C-alpha positions in Angstrom: -34.1 109.5 26.0 -33.9 113.3 26.4 -33.0 114.6 29.8 -35.3 117.4 31.1 -32.9 118.5 33.8 -31.5 122.0 33.7 -28.1 122.1 31.9 -26.3 123.3 35.0 -27.2 120.0 36.7 -25.2 118.0 34.2 -21.9 119.5 35.4 -20.2 117.4 37.9 -19.8 119.2 41.2 -16.9 118.4 43.5 -17.6 117.1 46.9 -17.2 119.6 49.7 -13.7 120.0 51.1 -15.0 119.6 54.6 -13.0 118.2 57.4 -15.6 115.7 58.4 -15.8 114.3 54.8 -12.0 114.2 54.6 -11.7 112.4 57.9 -14.2 109.8 56.7 -12.5 109.3 53.4 -9.1 109.0 55.1 -10.5 106.4 57.5 -11.9 104.3 54.7 -8.5 104.4 52.8 -6.6 103.6 56.0 -8.8 100.6 56.7 -8.4 99.4 53.0 -4.7 99.6 53.4 -4.6 97.8 56.7 -4.4 94.1 56.4 -5.8 93.5 59.9 -9.2 95.3 59.4 -12.3 93.2 59.8 -14.8 93.3 57.0 -17.5 94.6 59.3 -15.3 97.6 60.4 -14.5 98.4 56.7 -18.2 98.1 55.7 -19.3 100.4 58.5 -16.7 103.0 57.5 -17.7 102.8 53.9 -21.3 103.1 54.8 -20.8 106.2 57.0 -18.9 107.9 54.1 -21.5 107.0 51.5 -24.3 108.2 53.7 -22.5 111.5 54.4 -22.0 112.0 50.6 -25.6 111.0 49.9 -27.1 113.4 52.5 -24.8 116.2 51.2 -26.1 115.6 47.6 -29.6 115.6 48.9 -29.0 118.9 50.7 -27.5 120.5 47.5 -30.5 119.2 45.5 -32.9 120.7 48.0 -31.1 124.0 47.8 -31.4 123.9 44.0 -35.2 123.3 44.3 -35.5 126.1 46.9 -33.7 128.6 44.6 -36.0 127.8 41.7 -39.2 127.8 43.8 -39.7 131.6 43.8 -38.8 131.9 40.0 -41.2 129.1 38.8 -44.3 130.5 37.2 
């Protein structure tokens, strides 16, 4: 199946080097390394990190659409 996405969208983009993202990532890794962490606490930390990444990806996608909106004919 042929992809109709713009070639620039096929390049993997690094996640932002933002302090909030880094704090969430470090929290998840600390909980994974801890033997005393409850499953619920780990699940909540992973969920918060995943939602943050997903909303950032959505924000980047919307920026891409907005940039192309004025040039579309």
